[in-house]
C-alpha positions in Angstrom: 0.0 0.1 0.0 1.5 3.6 -0.8 2.7 5.6 2.1 3.3 9.3 1.9 5.6 11.1 4.3 4.0 14.4 2.8 1.3 15.4 0.0 2.8 15.3 -3.1 2.2 17.7 -6.0 -0.2 17.4 -8.5 1.2 15.0 -11.3 3.6 13.6 -8.5 2.9 10.2 -7.5 5.7 10.0 -4.9 7.9 7.2 -7.3 4.9 4.6 -7.6 5.6 2.2 -10.5 3.3 0.3 -13.0 5.1 -3.2 -13.9 3.8 -6.0 -16.3 5.0 -8.3 -18.7 4.7 -7.8 -22.5 4.4 -9.9 -25.6 7.7 -9.4 -27.3 7.7 -8.9 -31.2 10.0 -7.4 -33.9 7.4 -4.7 -34.5 7.3 -3.9 -30.9 11.0 -3.7 -30.6 11.2 -1.4 -33.5 8.8 1.1 -32.4 10.1 4.3 -31.0 6.9 6.4 -31.1 6.3 8.6 -28.0 5.1 6.8 -24.7 3.2 8.7 -22.0 4.7 11.9 -23.4 8.1 10.5 -23.3 10.6 10.6 -26.2 12.5 7.3 -26.9 16.2 7.4 -26.5 18.0 4.3 -27.3 18.1 0.6 -27.4 20.6 -1.0 -25.3 21.9 -4.5 -26.0 24.1 -5.4 -22.9 25.1 -8.8 -21.1 27.9 -11.1 -19.6 29.3 -14.2 -21.2 31.6 -16.8 -19.8 34.0 -19.3 -21.6 34.7 -23.1 -20.5 37.7 -21.6 -18.3 35.2 -19.4 -16.2 36.3 -16.0 -17.6 33.7 -13.3 -17.8 33.0 -10.9 -20.7 30.5 -8.1 -20.0 29.7 -5.8 -23.0 27.1 -3.3 -24.1 26.2 -0.9 -27.1 24.2 2.2 -27.4 21.9 2.1 -30.6 21.0 5.7 -30.1 17.6 7.1 -31.8 18.3 9.8 -34.3 17.5 13.1 -32.4 18.0 11.8 -29.0 20.5 12.7 -26.1 23.4 10.2 -25.9 25.0 9.6 -22.5 28.8 8.5 -22.4 28.2 4.9 -23.2 29.0 4.0 -27.0 30.6 0.6 -27.0 31.6 -1.2 -23.6 33.8 -4.3 -23.3 35.0 -5.5 -19.8 36.8 -8.8 -19.3 38.6 -10.8 -16.4 41.2 -11.7 -18.7 42.7 -8.0 -18.5 44.0 -8.5 -15.1 42.7 -12.0 -14.0 41.2 -10.3 -10.7 38.0 -8.7 -11.8 36.0 -7.3 -14.8 38.2 -4.6 -16.1 37.6 -2.4 -19.2 39.5 -3.9 -22.1 40.8 -0.5 -23.8 42.6 -2.2 -26.6 39.5 -4.0 -27.8 37.3 -1.3 -27.4 39.6 1.3 -29.1 39.6 -1.1 -32.2 35.7 -1.1 -32.6 33.3 1.1 -34.5 31.5 3.4 -31.7 28.7 4.3 -33.9 26.7 6.9 -32.2 23.5 6.8 -34.3 23.4 3.4 -36.1 21.7 2.2 -39.3 18.4 0.5 -38.8 15.9 -1.5 -40.7 13.2 -4.2 -40.6 13.2 -7.9 -42.1 10.0 -10.0 -41.6 9.7 -9.6 -37.6 13.3 -8.8 -37.2 14.9 -5.4 -36.6 18.5 -4.8 -37.5 21.1 -2.3 -36.6 24.6 -1.9 -38.2 27.5 0.5 -38.2 27.8 2.9 -40.6 29.7 1.8 -44.0 32.0 5.0 -43.8 32.8 4.2 -40.3 36.4 4.0 -38.6 36.7 0.8 -36.7 35.8 -2.7 -37.1 32.0 -3.1 -38.2 29.1 -4.4 -36.2 25.8 -5.8 -36.6 22.6 -6.8 -34.4 19.3 -8.1 -35.1 16.4 -8.9 -32.4 12.7 -10.4 -32.8 10.0 -11.9 -30.7 12.1 -15.2 -31.2 15.6 -14.6 -32.2 18.9 -12.5 -31.5 22.3 -12.2 -33.1 25.3 -10.3 -32.3 28.2 -9.9 -34.7 31.5 -7.9 -34.1 33.7 -8.4 -37.0 37.0 -10.2 -35.7 35.7 -10.3 -32.2 32.2 -11.9 -31.6 29.5 -14.2 -33.2 26.5 -14.5 -31.0 23.1 -16.0 -31.3 20.2 -17.1 -29.3 16.6 -17.5 -28.5 14.1 -15.3 -26.5 14.0 -16.2 -22.6 10.2 -15.9 -21.3 8.4 -12.6 -21.9 9.5 -8.9 -22.1 9.0 -6.8 -19.0 8.0 -3.1 -18.6 7.8 -0.7 -16.1 6.7 3.0 -15.8 7.5 5.7 -13.1 5.1 8.9 -13.7 6.4 12.4 -12.3 5.4 15.4 -12.1 7.8 16.9 -14.7 9.8 14.2 -15.5 8.9 10.2 -16.1 10.6 6.9 -17.3 9.3 4.4 -19.3 11.6 1.0 -19.6 11.2 -2.2 -21.5 13.4 -5.2 -21.6 13.9 -8.6 -23.0 16.2 -11.3 -22.4 17.9 -13.8 -24.8 19.7 -17.1 -24.3 22.8 -16.9 -26.2 25.7 -18.8 -27.2 28.7 -18.4 -29.7 32.1 -18.0 -30.0 34.2 -14.8 -28.6 38.1 -14.5 -29.7 38.1 -17.8 -30.8 36.6 -19.3 -27.5 33.3 -20.9 -27.3 30.9 -18.3 -24.8 27.5 -18.6 -23.5 25.1 -16.3 -21.3 22.4 -14.2 -21.4 22.0 -10.6 -23.7 19.4 -8.0 -22.2 17.9 -5.9 -24.8 16.5 -2.7 -23.0 14.6 0.4 -24.3 14.0 3.5 -22.6 11.5 6.6 -22.8 12.6 9.9 -21.0 11.8 13.4 -21.2 12.8 15.1 -24.1 16.7 15.8 -23.7 16.7 12.8 -21.4 19.4 10.2 -21.2 19.7 7.3 -18.8 22.1 7.5 -15.7 22.8 11.2 -17.1 19.9 14.0 -17.7 16.5 13.8 -16.8 16.6 10.3 -15.1 13.8 10.5 -12.4 15.2 7.8 -10.3 19.1 8.3 -10.5 19.0 12.3 -10.4 16.8 12.2 -7.4 19.1 9.6 -5.8 16.2 7.3 -5.0 17.4 3.9 -5.6 19.2 1.4 -3.7 19.3 -1.8 -5.6 18.4 -2.3 -9.6 19.1 -5.6 -10.9 18.0 -7.7 -14.2 19.1 -11.0 -13.5 18.6 -14.6 -15.2 19.8 -18.4 -14.6 19.6 -21.2 -16.9 19.9 -24.4 -14.9 22.0 -27.6 -15.6 18.5 -29.4 -15.9 17.0 -26.8 -18.5 15.0 -25.0 -16.0 15.6 -21.2 -15.7 14.4 -18.1 -13.7 14.9 -14.4 -14.6 13.6 -11.1 -13.0 14.0 -7.4 -12.8 13.4 -5.4 -10.0 14.0 -2.1 -8.2 14.0 -1.2 -4.7 14.5 2.8 -3.6 13.1 5.4 -1.2 9.2 6.4 -0.8 7.2 4.2 -2.9 9.9 3.6 -5.5 9.9 -0.2 -6.2 8.8 -3.2 -8.4 9.5 -6.7 -9.2 8.8 -8.8 -12.3 9.8 -12.7 -12.0 9.3 -15.4 -14.5 10.3 -19.2 -14.7 10.3 -22.1 -17.0 7.2 -23.2 -15.8 5.5 -20.3 -17.5 4.8 -18.5 -14.4 5.0 -14.6 -14.1 4.9 -12.7 -10.7 4.6 -9.1 -10.5 4.4 -6.9 -7.3 5.3 -3.5 -6.2 5.5 -5.2 -2.5 9.1 -5.4 -2.4 11.8 -4.6 0.6 15.2 -5.6 1.3 18.8 -4.6 2.2 21.9 -4.1 0.8 25.3 -4.9 2.3 28.5 -3.3 0.9 31.9 -4.7 1.5 33.9 -2.6 3.8 35.2 0.8 2.4 33.9 -0.4 -1.1 30.9 1.0 -3.3 30.2 -2.8 -4.1 28.0 -5.2 -2.4 29.0 -7.8 -0.1 25.7 -9.4 -0.3 22.0 -8.3 -0.7 18.4 -9.7 -0.2 14.9 -8.9 -1.4 11.8 -9.7 0.2 8.5 -10.0 -2.4 5.0 -9.7 -0.9 6.4 -10.3 2.6 7.0 -13.8 2.2 9.7 -14.6 -0.7 13.0 -14.1 -0.2 15.9 -13.7 -2.9 19.8 -13.4 -2.2 22.4 -11.8 -4.2 25.7 -14.3 -4.5 28.3 -11.8 -6.0 31.0 -13.1 -8.2 34.3 -12.7 -6.9 35.5 -11.2 -9.9 32.4 -9.2 -10.6 33.4 -5.8 -9.7 33.2 -3.5 -12.3 35.7 -1.3 -10.8 36.9 0.8 -13.8 33.3 2.6 -13.6 33.9 4.1 -10.1 34.1 7.9 -10.1 33.3 7.9 -13.7 30.1 6.7 -15.9 28.2 4.8 -14.8 27.8 6.7 -11.6 26.5 3.7 -9.8 28.4 0.3 -8.7 28.0 -1.9 -11.7 28.2 -5.5 -10.2 28.1 -9.1 -11.5 27.2 -12.1 -9.6 23.8 -14.5 -9.4 20.4 -13.9 -7.7 18.3 -16.9 -6.5 15.5 -17.8 -4.5 16.6 -18.6 -0.9 17.0 -22.3 -0.3 17.4 -23.1 -4.1 19.8 -25.6 -4.8 19.6 -26.0 -8.3 23.0 -26.2 -10.3 23.4 -23.3 -12.6 24.7 -23.4 -16.1 24.9 -19.9 -17.0 23.3 -16.7 -16.1 23.7 -13.0 -15.8 23.0 -10.7 -12.8 24.3 -7.5 -14.1 23.0 -4.6 -11.7 23.9 -2.1 -9.5 23.8 -0.6 -6.0 24.7 2.8 -4.3 25.8 3.1 -1.0 25.2 6.8 -1.2 21.7 6.4 -1.5 21.3 4.0 1.3 20.8 0.3 2.3 17.1 -0.1 2.4 13.8 1.8 1.8 14.1 5.0 3.5 17.0 4.3 4.9 19.6 6.9 3.6 23.2 6.2 3.0 26.5 8.4 2.5 29.8 8.5 0.5 32.9 6.7 1.5 
């Protein structure tokens, strides 16, 4: 039930969130028309892959819409092979790639396609996505394909002046990276913001108001073939949602979410975290020992990005491959309405 420490202005709903699944299709992925008076900013493919030696590779591209306001992200590639310690930015790999600001985009059947520009410096790339299939090719680096996992997710946060409409779909993928077989999960997110807005950067109703404690997307494919996946945010006032799905076809949406973030001493990164859904279901974060994305600290993104795995407490199934790329911000706090501070 929403609670109000003070009465908000007209049009301000104190960070209440609408959340629901949605039926994924190439037509919907391609549609960039205004939503709730908000402007489309970009598609965001990102995810984490692992090879047969257990090394991680986290990568992202910004597929900005014409006329949108970009944030600093163009192409990101992080690897545990850089220093064998944690996920570090692989500058050599990034510098060789085309860093397309506004890519080519077209439809073929139910698939949306994006690619680098013909006259662009750096190695070319192309992606495609539909309601069933996903492919990502980076010349000389990556060949990746896979299938849609579950349903898409969507959430909407209205505000007096700013708002956010956020959509995501996940794909179970495998392929080859630098000659090594890899598998993992790729998220393809889309975000609508006020005109001139950019996620984590400008007119972001959550980040600029220092409202969120935890924000994660996760999926785990288990060795028995089952899977679960989810997206959730925990923040202050009435900010919060969770949408979980599994291989049995169950979809659970709620805004009844609480939790706690426990950070490592002297660190922006989590030691562990838990969330509590509907007051009766607990999920826990298992940080990867090499999952801290330390090169972002003090730069962009401004939150502590971290890899690991989320599981329902007591679940003993053995994972095969997974993603849990998300963020915490100890400056914002450790639980709902428990504010934090900087180091």
